[in-house]
N, C-alpha and C positions, 0 to 999 in steps of 0.2 A: 504493500500500500504506499503510494507517495503522499509524504507530508504535506498537509495544506500549507499553502502559502499565499497571503492575501496581497495581491497585487494592485496597482493602480488601476489596471483595466478592468479587473473584476469589481472593484469598488465603485468606479464610474457606471458599469453596468447595472449594478444593484441601485445605486442612486437614480438612474435613468427609469428603471422599472418602477421604482417607488414614485417618481415624479409622474409618470404616464399611468399610475394606478393599475398596474398589470399584475394583479395579486396571484393569480393562476401561475403565470410564469416564474414568478419569486418562489412560490411554494415549490415548484417542480425543481428550480436551481437549488433550493436549499435543503431539498428531500434527504440527500446523502451526506450533508455537511453535519459534522459533529458539533454538539452544543457548545464546546469550548471554543471552536472556530467561528460559530456564529456570534458568540460573545466578542470576539476579536473584531468582527465586522461591525457590530452595533457600537463598540466604543469609538469607531471612526465616523459614525453618522452623527447628524445634528439631532436634537431633542425629537423634532417632528418626525423625521424619518425613522428614527430608532423606535418610538412609540408606534408607528404604523407597522413595522415589522414585527413587533412583540405581540400586537393584536391580531395581525394576520396568520402567524403560525399557531399550531396546536398547542396546548398547555403542557402536554408530556414531554414536550421539547423545550419550550420557552421557560418552564420553571427552573429547569436546570441552568439555562443561559442567564437567568436572573442571578443566580449565585456565582457566576463567573465574572460578571460585569465589575468594572470600576465603580467604587461606593457612589460618587457623585453621578455617574451615568444612571446607575440604578435608581437613586433618589429622584432624578428628573424624570425617569419614566414612569415609576410608580405614582407620581402625583398627577399623572394624566391618565392613571386607570380608576376605574370605578371600584368601590369596596367589593362587589361582586366578582369583579375581574381579578382583583389581588387575590381574594378567597379561592378563586379557580387555580391559581398558580400555585398557592400554598398546598392544596389539595394533593397536589402530585409530588410534593417534596417530603423528605424525611423531616421528622419534627426538629431536628437540630438546626437544619437549614432553614426552615419555616420559621422558627422562633427568631433567628437572626434577622430575617427580613422584617417581622413584625417588629422587633425591636428598634429598628430604623424608621419606623412610621411615626407620623405626628400622633400625639396622644389622643387627639380628637376624633381620630378615625380607627384607632386599633380596635375599640369595641365593635364598630360596625363591621369591620373585616371579619372578625372572630365569629360574629353572629351568622355571617353569610357561609361559613364553612359547613357543609351538608354533613360530614362525618364528625359526628359530636364528640367520639372518643379521640379523634385525631385533634379536634380543637382543644378538648380538655388536656392533652399532652402538652400541645404547645403553650398554653397558659401556664401550666405546672412549670415548664422549663424557664419561663419568662421571670420566675421569681428567683432564680439563681443569680449569683454574680457572674456578669459576663466573663470575667477573668478567673474562673474556677472550674473544676471538672464538671460540675452541675451545668454550668453555662455552656459547656463544651459537648455534653454527651447528647445521644439521642435515645428516644424511648423505644425504637424498634428493636426486638430482639427475641430470641426464642428461648423459653425457660419452661422446665417441666418441674414436678412436684415429686419429692423423694418416695411418698408413699403411693405413687401410681405404679401399675405394671407396665411391662414394655408396650403391650398392645394399645392401652390407653394413651401411652406417652406418643406413640408414633401418630395416633389419630390427632392429637392436640398440636404436635408439631406441624403437620400439614396445614391445619387452620391458621396457625400463628405466622407460618412462613409466607403466606400470601401477601402480608405486609411488610416483610423484610426484604430489602433489595438484595443483600448479600448475607448468608448464614456464616459467620466466622466461628461461632461456639454455640453449644447447647448448654445453659446454665441450669444447675439444680437448686431448688429452694425448698424451705419447710412450708408449713401450714401459714406461718406469718410472713411469708416472702423473704425471710432472711437466707441470705446466699450461703450454700453449703458445699458447692463444688462445681464440678463441670462433667460433661457426659460425652464419652468417646464414641463417635459414631460406628467405629468398628464393633465396640462391644455391643452396642444397640442392636446391630444387625446379626450377630452371632450369638446372641441370648435368646432362650425361651421367652416366648411372649407373655408367660405367667410370671416371670421374674420381676421383682420390685426394683425400681431404680435405685433405692437405698443399697442394694446389694451390688450394685455394678458402678456406681458413679465414683469418679476420682475427687476425693476431698480436697486436693491441694489446688487452689486457684489464686492467680494473683489479681488484686483489686484495688481500687483507689476510693478515698472518700469524696463525697461531694463538693467539699470545701477545698480540696487539694489544689494547688496551683498548676496550671497547664504545663509550665515548664518541668515541674516534678513529674507529671504524667508522662511526659515526653522522655524523661530519663528513664522511667521504669520500663516503658514499652521498647526503648532502644536497647537496654541492657538484656532484657529477656526475649528480645526479638518477637514482639507480640504483634499480631494484625489486628486484634481489638483487646479492650480491656473493660471488664465490668465495673459499675460504679455504684457503691452503696451509700446510704443515708447514715446519720449518726448511730443507729442502733442496729446496723447491718443489713438493712432490707435492700434488696436488688432494685434499683430505680432506673438504670439505663446503662448504656455501654458507649465507649468511644472508640472510633475505628481509626486506622492508620492515615486515612486521607485528611482527618482533621488535625492529627498530630504533625503532619508534613506542614500544614498551614502554619501551626504554631511555631514550628521550627524556623520557617521562612520569615514570619512576622518578627520573631525574636533577633534573628540573625540581621534584618533590616533595621530593627531599633538599635541593636548594638552598634552596628557599622555607622549609623547617623550619629550616635552619641559619641564614638570614638572620633569622629570628624568634626565634632564641635556643632551639632545641630540638636537643640534641646527638645524638640518635639517631632511626632511623627509627620512628616511632610512628603510631597512628591514633587517632581519637576514641574507638573502642571498646575500646581497650587499658585495662589494669587501672590503677586510681590509683596504684599502686606503679611501674608502667612509665612512665606520664606524669610522675611525680615526679621519677624518676631521669633523664628526658631534660630536663626544665626546670630542674631545681634547680641544675646547674652555673653556668649564664647567670645565673640570678637571684641566685646567690651572687656572682658577677662585678659585678653591679648594686649589690649591698649594698656591697661593696669600694669601688666607685666613689664610692657616696654618701657613705661613711664618709670617704674620702680628700677629697672636695669640702668636707665639714663641717670637717675639720681644716684646710683651706687657709683657709676663711672665718674660722676661729678665729685665725689669724695676723694677719688685718686687721681685729681686733675693735675696735680704736682708730679706724680710719679709718671704719668702717661706723658707729661710734657718733656721729661728728661729720656724716658725710654718709649719713644713712639711705636717702636716695633710691638709693643704690648698691645696697642690699639688695634694694629692691623690683624692680630690672631684672636681678637675677641668673638668674631663672627664663629670661627673654628670651635672654640670652647663652648659657646651657646649651643652651636649645632650638635656637637658630641653629646652634651648633657641632654639636650631634647631627645635625640635618637636613642641613646641608651635607656632613657626612661620609658619612653613608648614602647621599646622592644621588651623590657622587663614587664611592664604592665600588662602588655598583649598576652604574654605567655601566662601570666597569672590569671587574667580574665577568661582566657581560653580553658585553663584548667578548672576554674570555678565553674564555668558553664557546663563541661562535660563532666563534672563531678569525679574527677580523676586526680585531684591535687591531695595528695597525702602528706603526713608529717606536721610537726608544729611550725608556727609562724617563725620562730626562732631558728630553727634548722633551715627553713626557706631562706631566711635573710642571710644566714651564714653562707649558704650555698650561692646566693646571688653575689655577696661580697666577694667571694674566692673568684667566681667567674669574671666579675668586673675587675678584679685586681689584675687577672691574667690578660684579658683584653686590653686593660689600660697600659700595662707595662710593654706589650708587644707594640702598641701604636705610639706609646711615648718614646720608645727607643728609636723607632723610625722618624718621629717629629724632631728629637733631639739631634739626630745626624743631619736632618735636612736644614733645620734652624743654624746649626753650627757651621755648616758649610754656607749656607747662604749669607749670614750676616757675620761669622767670624767672631761672635760673642759668646764663650761658653756659659758664663753665669746666667745671661738672659735665655739661653737656649735650655738650660737646666731648670730655669724658674718656670718657663712655659710648659716643659714636659712633665715635671713633678706636679703641676697644677692640673694637667690633663688626667693623670692617673687619679688624683683625688676627686676630681669633679666626676669622672666616669664611676667610681665606686659609689659616691654619695647619690648620683643620678639613678645608679642600680637599687640602691636601698629605698629610695623614695618611690621608684616605679614598682618595687615589689610590696612594700609596706602599705601605700595607699589604697589599692583595691583589696587587698586583704582586711584592712581596718574598715573600710566601707561595707565589705560582705559581712563582717561581723555586727555591724550596726544596722543590718537589713536594707542597705542601700545597694542599688544595681552599682557592681563594679564596673561595668562598662563606662560610666561617668568619668573614671579615673584617667582614662587613655586620652589621647588627642591633646587639645589646647590646655587642659587642666595640668597634666604632667609635664607637657612642654614649657609651659609658662613658669611653673614653680621652679622647674631645673634651669630655666633659663637665668632666674634671678640668683638662685643658689650657686649656680655655675660661675656667674661673673663675680659675685661676692668672693667666692672661695679663689678663684682665679687671681684677682688683684691682691687679695690678703697675702696669699702664699707668695706672689711675686715681691711684694713689699718687704717681707720677712727675709727672703733669700737675697735681694738685691740691697738690702740695708737702707732703705730710703724712709 
């Protein structure tokens, strides 16, 4: 199968068909196009064209299309649909996706949309999901699953599974519960098929099953599913009752969003933004960190002003200032990036003290190698050994301090429950610039005896 590619020619053809109101031709054109590719097309259309296409196609396809659209595009389309039309789309979706869309609707029309859903059990499940925090396992889970009771025999179990499976897109696991719906374990399909129809489920189910609480953070759910290579994981409430399941596709979205957020924070962007957002939104996201950089620059200038006499006598020190600042920033970002990655993957072992000692040794080794190279270069370049020695020793100390700051800061933030990704980028760079310049000129002043 050839991968779909949205070309300018195809987009122009679709726009022309919409303009000419040739609905039947559009339906034929879109018949074999995957819903994710339809979403890609709609993201490129204007509001009127996108709404026309959504209304034209069947809900069994457009419901999935809505989940793939950019949020602002989906919002503009939904405001042009009636409560009954939105309800028709929600009927075709799993409860988790339906709840996500309902959560984006204006409060004044949510009740109207819910009341238009014909499947009252589906509507009840959507409403139930809305009560959970968006950033929790409860807000991530779907209600669709297959569960059986431990006191059923195999024959009844198979009958009940057939009825339940009609509402489940993909059956990853069969969960076993007691009379109070408390999760007891899982059922192997092989055991079910090879066991007598009169055997009770309690005699064949597997009691060991990984699960998460409804209040668990999505990032923790992702770690558990990744660690145990799970395609789905059951979700239980505070007293152990089975209330839903989270599937791997939802976790992929969580991992992607977390990676995007960490990348933006590391780059000095304080909130979730996209390239197509307004200039004002982009400014608000970037300005706080740019202001921090400005403060750091002013601080560095003030520090250098305190060593004005020394700089006037040894002008070469001034020319090496960018090198010192750059090395401090680079080492700090490298150290913090490794720590943040380790914390994110939950594979950072050992105490903070051991981690700092290891980073100090690593920074010292790197610093010494670079300092020797710089010493030889500066000595040959200027022929002044004391000055070359002062610059080189400063470089070693600056690299060690930068490594310590880059290691300690994200660990400290993590201990305080703050996202350690905020430690990378401008925060580490700015702090290390200031400390680096202060250390540089202080050591040079001592060695040169000024």
